[in-house]
N, C-alpha and C positions, 0 to 999 in steps of 0.2 A: 504494500500500500504506500502510495507516494503523497506528497503534499497536495497536489491538485485533486486527487481522489478524495482526500479528507475534506477539503473545502466543498467539493461537490456534495458529499454526504451531509455536511452541516447545512448547506442551503436547501437540501431536500427536506430537512426536518422543519425549518422555519426560515422564511426569507427575511432579508434585512436590506434596508436602503443605505446602510452605512458600510462603505467598502472596508474590507479587512483582508489580511493575508495570513497564511499558515506557513510556518517555517519549522522544519525538522532541524534540531541543533546538531544531530549526529553524535550526541554526547549522552553519558549516563550521569544522573544526579541523585545523590542520597537525600537531598532536601525536598525537592518537588518533582512531580512528573511533568508539569507544564506551567505556563505562565501567560497571562494576558496583559499586554501593555496598552492601556487606554489612550496614551498620548499618540502612539503610532498605529493603533488599531491592529496590532500584530499578536497572533497566537503562536507562542513558542512551545514546541513539544520535544521533550528529551526522549527521542524515540528508542534509545538504547536501554531504556528502563523496562521495556515491555517484552513479555514472552510470546504474546500473540496480538493480532490486530484488534481483537475484541477489547483488550485492556487499553490499547492506544485510542480506540474510538471513544471509550468512556472518558478519558482525559480530555480529548478534543471537544466533546460535548460540554464538559465542565467549563472549559475556557470559553467556548462559544456562548454559554449562558452569561458569562461576564460581559461579553461583547453586546449581547442583546440588552442587558441591564444598562450598559453604557449608552446604547442608542436611546433607551427609554429616558435617560437623564440628559438628553440633548447632545449626545456625543462627547460628554465630559465624564470624568471620574466623579463619583459622588463625594469624595473627600473624606468619607467616614468608613464604617465597616463595609467590607466588600461581600462578606458571606452573610447577607441579611436573609430574613424570611422570604422576601420577594425573590432573591437569587435562588434559594433552594427550591422554591415552588417552580420557578422557571426551569431549572436544571432537571428536576424530577419529571416534569411534563415532557421535556425533550427526550429523556430516557424512555418514557412510555411510548412516545411516537417512534423512536428508533427500534424498540422491541416489536411494535406492530408491523414495521416495514422490514423486519428481519435484518436490520443493520447492526443491532447490538442485542445481546442476551445476557442476563445475569447467570443463567445456566445452573443454578444450584440443584434443580430437580434431576439433572443428569447424573448426579452422584448419590446413590441410595444412602450412604452413610451420612452425608450432609443433610439430605432431605429428612431422614429419620430424626436427626438431632434437632432440626428446625421444628418439627411437630412436637417434640418433647418440650422444647423451650416455650412454644406457644401454649400448649395445653397444661403442662405441669408447673409453669412459672408465670408467664404473662397473665393467663386467664385466672389462675388460682390467686395470684397476687391482687388482681382486680377485685375478686370476690372478698378477699381478706380486708383490703383497704376500704371497700364499701361498708363492710361490717364495722371496721375500726372507726370510720367516720360517724356511723350511727351511735357507737358507744361514746364518742366524744360529745355528741349532741345530748345524750342522756346525762353525761357528767356535767355538762353545762347547766341543764335543768336542775340537777341536784345542788350545784353550787349556788344557783339563784335561790333555791328553797332554803338553804342553810346559811345564806349571806356570806358565802365564801367567794372571794374574787377569782373568777374563772381565769383571767389572764395570768394571775400569780400561780394558780394551779397548773396551768399549761407550762409556764416558764420554769418553775422550780420544783414542782412535784413530778410531773410527767417528763420534764426536761425536753420539751418539744419546741422547735421553731414555730412561732405563731402562724406564719404563712403556711407551713405544712399542715398544721391543725385545721386551718380554715379551708384548705384545699380538700382535705379528707372529708370534712363536714359537708362541703358543697357537693362532692361526688355522691355522698350518701343521700342527699336530698332530691336527686333527680333520677329518672328512670333511664339508665344507660347500660349497655351490655358490658360485662366484664371481659368478653371475648377479645376486646381491643387492647386490653392491658391498662394498668392504672394511669400511666402517663397520658395516654390518649383519652381516657375517661375524664381527666382533668380538663383537657381541651374541650370536650363535649359539654361538660358541666358549666363551662364559662359562657356557653351560648344560651342566652336567656329565652329566646323564642323556641317553644317545643317542636314546632314543625321544622324549623331550620336545624335544630339539634338532631332530629330524626334523619334529615337529609344528610347531615354531616356524618352521622353514624354509618349510614349506608355507603358513604364514600370510603370509609375504612373497611367495612365488612364485605361489600359487594364489588367495589371498584378497585380496591387495593391502593388507594391514594396514600401518599406519605403524610405525616403530621403537618409538614410545612405547606403542602398543597391545600389541605383542609383549612388550616389557619388563614391562608391567603384568600380563600373564598368566603369563609364564614365569620372570621374574626374582624370586627370593625377596626379600621385604621385610626390611630390617634390623630385628632385634629391638630395641625401644626399652628403654633402661635404666629400671627401675622408679622410681629416684630422679628421673630426668629427667622421666618422665611425671607424677610427683607435683608437681614444681616447676612444670611447665606448668599443671597443674590449679590449683595454688595461685595462680599469676599470673592465670588467668582469673577465679577467684573474687574475688580482690582487685579486679580491674578492674570486675567486676559490682557489688561492694559500693560502690566509689567512685562509680559511676554512679547507683546507687540513693540514696546519701547526697545527691548533688547534686540529684537529682530531689526528694527529700524536703524539702531546704532550699528549693527553688523553690516547692513547694506550701505550706510553712509561711509563707514570706514573702508569698505571694499571699493566704493566709487571714488573715494578720495585717493586711494592707492593707484587705481587705474588711471585717473586723470593726471596724477603727478608723473606717471611714467610716460 
């Protein structure tokens, strides 16, 4: 598989109006498998890291997701965290499309030993943990009622008697208060419990159980995005404009110096 073929594969998954390039470094790296450079719109792939094309395609799709997020941000780097919920949702949706087209496969079902272990993890740990944590949340709610009955501060009881982080106690109680399946595991039950609308919660649950969506994909669809403060938005825009002006000034200075040298000769 060469660079042109990789680019062709990426464009077949999702088109982009922002031109980009794919470069095989011909090297092996112990730090990263690939890199996306938002300034030059270049996907670098350390192709000596991979044992097969399937592994290489996975990394290429990962870096392409960064490119698509860059495009969404107006062709610029966001300047903050690059592995956001939005990024992971984009990446996982690209992987799903690649699997549908036979371009990539996770392939764990091809190996009976790994498939059997997967079922054990799902049934004996993820599901059972979900059941236990739902029961645990119900017990915490019962403890809260008893604390109220006997004038015991529930917060102090959580902090110093049970020695639990308050957020953990709140999350368990929230899970116990809604009707969600433990099949998805406790962490995903927390995502579902945070969705207030019962119909949306049910749809989100089906995204896990029937469609095999990742947690980030579900959050991207069903979790409301925080409203950005107008002042913060303007400050970010001001910073971007200042950076652009600084780059243009530097470029103008380079051109003027070059012209000065040429005319003096």
